C-alpha positions as CSV (number, residue, x, y, z in Angstrom):
1,X,93.1,120.8,102.1
2,X,89.5,119.7,102.8
3,X,87.6,121.6,105.2
4,X,84.3,120.5,107.2
5,X,82.5,123.1,104.7
6,X,83.5,121.1,101.5
7,X,81.7,118.2,102.6
8,X,78.5,116.8,100.9
9,X,75.8,115.2,102.0
10,X,74.2,111.7,102.1
11,X,70.7,111.4,101.1
12,X,68.3,109.0,99.7
13,X,65.7,106.6,100.8
14,X,66.0,104.7,104.1
15,X,67.6,101.5,102.0
16,X,70.1,103.9,99.8
17,X,72.3,106.6,100.7
18,X,73.9,108.7,98.3
19,X,76.8,110.2,99.5
20,X,78.6,113.4,97.4
21,X,80.8,116.3,98.2
22,X,80.2,119.7,96.8
23,X,78.7,118.8,93.3
24,X,80.6,115.9,93.2
25,X,79.0,112.4,93.7
26,X,81.3,110.4,95.3
27,X,79.4,106.8,96.0
28,X,76.1,105.2,97.4
29,X,75.4,102.6,99.6
30,X,72.7,100.4,101.1
31,X,71.5,100.1,104.8
32,X,73.0,96.8,106.2
33,X,69.9,94.4,106.3
34,X,70.2,91.2,109.2
35,X,70.6,89.0,106.6
36,X,73.7,91.0,105.2
37,X,75.1,90.9,108.6
38,X,75.2,87.6,109.1
39,X,76.4,86.8,105.2
40,X,79.4,89.6,106.3
41,X,80.0,87.8,109.6
42,X,80.4,84.4,107.9
43,X,82.9,86.0,104.8
44,X,84.9,87.4,107.8
45,X,85.0,84.6,109.9
46,X,88.7,84.0,109.2
47,X,89.6,87.8,109.6
48,X,89.5,89.9,112.6
49,X,86.9,92.9,112.2
50,X,84.7,94.9,114.5
51,X,80.9,94.6,113.3
52,X,80.1,97.7,115.1
53,X,81.5,99.8,112.5
54,X,79.6,98.7,109.7
55,X,77.1,101.1,108.9
56,X,76.1,99.9,105.0
57,X,77.2,97.9,102.1
58,X,78.5,99.7,99.2
59,X,79.1,96.8,96.5
60,X,77.6,93.5,95.6
61,X,78.4,90.6,93.6
62,X,76.2,88.9,91.2
63,X,74.8,86.5,93.8
64,X,73.4,89.7,95.9
65,X,76.4,89.2,98.7
66,X,78.4,92.3,100.0
67,X,81.5,92.4,98.6
68,X,82.5,95.8,100.2
69,X,81.1,97.4,103.6
70,X,81.1,101.3,104.5
71,X,82.8,101.8,108.0
72,X,82.2,104.8,110.2
73,X,85.1,107.1,110.4
74,X,84.4,107.0,114.2
75,X,84.0,105.1,117.4
76,X,83.4,106.9,120.3
77,X,86.3,109.4,119.7
78,X,88.8,106.8,118.0
79,X,89.2,107.4,114.4
80,X,89.0,104.7,111.7
81,X,90.0,106.2,108.5
82,X,89.3,103.1,106.6
83,X,85.9,104.1,104.9
84,X,85.5,100.9,102.7
85,X,86.4,97.4,103.8
86,X,86.5,94.7,101.6
87,X,84.5,91.2,102.6
88,X,84.6,88.9,99.5
89,X,86.3,85.9,100.5
90,X,86.9,85.0,97.0
91,X,88.7,88.6,96.1
92,X,90.3,88.2,99.7
93,X,92.1,85.0,98.9
94,X,93.1,86.3,95.3
95,X,94.4,89.6,96.4
96,X,96.4,87.8,98.8
97,X,98.3,85.6,96.1
98,X,98.7,89.1,94.0
99,X,100.5,91.0,97.2
100,X,102.4,88.0,98.3
101,X,103.9,88.2,94.6
102,X,104.8,91.7,95.3
103,X,101.8,93.3,94.1
104,X,101.9,96.3,96.2
105,X,105.2,97.5,94.7
106,X,104.1,96.8,91.3
107,X,100.9,98.8,91.6
108,X,103.1,101.8,93.4
109,X,105.4,101.8,90.4
110,X,102.5,101.2,88.1
111,X,101.0,104.4,89.4
112,X,104.1,106.7,89.3
113,X,104.7,105.8,85.8
114,X,101.0,106.4,84.7
115,X,101.7,109.9,86.8
116,X,104.7,111.0,84.9
117,X,103.7,109.6,81.4
118,X,100.1,111.4,81.8
119,X,101.4,114.5,83.7
120,X,98.3,114.2,86.0
121,X,98.2,112.9,89.7
122,X,94.9,111.0,89.2
123,X,95.9,109.7,92.6
124,X,95.6,112.9,94.2
125,X,91.9,113.5,93.0
126,X,91.2,109.6,94.7
127,X,92.7,110.8,98.2
128,X,90.2,113.8,97.8
129,X,87.3,111.8,97.2
130,X,88.1,109.6,100.4
131,X,88.7,112.6,102.4
132,X,85.2,114.0,101.4
133,X,83.5,110.5,102.2
134,X,84.9,110.5,105.4
135,X,83.7,113.7,106.5
136,X,80.1,113.2,104.8
137,X,79.6,110.0,106.8
138,X,79.7,112.1,109.9
139,X,77.2,114.7,111.1
140,X,77.8,118.0,111.2
141,X,77.2,118.4,114.9
142,X,80.1,115.4,115.3
143,X,82.6,117.4,112.8
144,X,82.1,121.0,114.6
145,X,82.9,118.8,117.8
146,X,86.1,117.4,116.9
147,X,87.3,120.7,115.0
148,X,86.5,122.7,118.2
149,X,87.7,119.9,121.0
150,X,89.9,117.2,119.1
151,X,91.6,119.0,116.6
152,X,94.0,116.0,115.8
153,X,91.3,113.5,115.3
154,X,89.7,115.9,112.8
155,X,92.8,116.5,111.1
156,X,93.6,113.0,110.9
157,X,90.2,112.3,109.2
158,X,90.1,115.2,106.7
159,X,94.0,114.7,105.5
160,X,94.3,110.9,104.6
161,X,93.5,109.4,101.8
162,X,92.6,105.6,101.3
163,X,92.8,104.0,104.9
164,X,94.7,106.9,106.0
165,X,97.2,106.8,103.7
166,X,99.3,110.4,103.8
167,X,100.6,110.9,100.2
168,X,101.3,114.9,101.1
169,X,104.3,116.2,99.9
170,X,107.1,116.6,102.6
171,X,109.9,118.8,103.1
172,X,109.8,120.4,99.6
173,X,109.7,117.1,98.0
174,X,107.8,117.9,94.8
175,X,107.9,114.0,93.6
176,X,106.4,112.2,96.9
177,X,105.9,108.7,96.0
178,X,102.5,107.4,95.8
179,X,101.8,104.9,98.6
180,X,99.9,101.9,98.4
181,X,99.7,100.4,101.3
182,X,97.4,97.1,100.5
183,X,95.7,96.3,97.7
184,X,92.7,94.8,99.5
185,X,92.3,98.8,100.7
186,X,92.4,99.6,97.1
187,X,90.2,97.1,95.5
188,X,87.4,98.0,98.3
189,X,87.7,101.6,97.3
190,X,87.7,100.8,93.8
191,X,84.3,98.7,94.1
192,X,83.1,101.5,96.4
193,X,83.7,104.3,94.1
194,X,83.6,102.6,90.7
195,X,86.8,104.3,89.7
196,X,90.2,104.2,90.8
197,X,93.7,105.4,89.4
198,X,94.9,102.0,89.1
199,X,92.2,100.5,87.4
200,X,93.9,99.1,84.2
201,X,96.5,97.1,86.4
202,X,93.9,95.8,88.7
203,X,92.1,94.5,85.7
204,X,94.9,92.7,84.3
205,X,95.2,90.5,87.4
206,X,91.5,89.6,87.5
207,X,90.8,91.4,90.7
208,X,87.8,92.9,88.9
209,X,86.0,89.4,88.3
210,X,84.0,87.3,90.9
211,X,84.1,83.7,92.2
212,X,81.8,82.5,89.5
213,X,79.7,80.9,92.4
214,X,83.0,79.4,94.0
215,X,82.0,80.7,97.3
216,X,78.3,81.4,97.0
217,X,77.5,78.7,99.2
218,X,79.9,79.8,102.0
219,X,78.4,83.7,101.9
220,X,74.7,82.4,101.7
221,X,75.2,80.1,104.7
222,X,74.4,77.0,102.5
223,X,75.8,73.6,103.4
224,X,79.0,72.5,101.4
225,X,81.3,75.3,99.9
226,X,81.4,74.7,96.3
């Protein structure tokens, strides 16, 4: 169980923030520039998203466009457990095709098989990293407030894995199933953390690639789309 005492730190120059938990480096992100925000707004034009949650970008493509944004775990006292949001429109479309072909279930089965074969639950460590990241993104004063006065919200932030997914064991079930929820979510986490228990599966489906320039004009706000 993750507690506030285990939370790492955010440090680094104004443009670059390094997020760690204890002695473990989790990820780093850049402060969002006005031009980045405009790119994200173009990328997300067809998808609903609250730009007020954005605190930075954790991954860029070779053309300098944001691929993954970092989101605040709270807006007021409303929890938002999805720390990383995929903005790249090319990846979003590719992953949509993978998901429509049963990709979510396929990835869950792959992770389960990998866990049984290697007898090591890498997904559990991945969940812990997400908990630590969410807690590290909040100032200590806010964490203390939540722990004392909003314990349900505090527990929600510190217990869930990627996107708040609960892969905890329930009712004595020692073989609880790994849940993926959404490949967009898993890809955003992979690109931000630069590691994922299902990295091999994701790469096999071309998800580690980029658009090769096909969506460059859209993201940069240039005329045309090729």
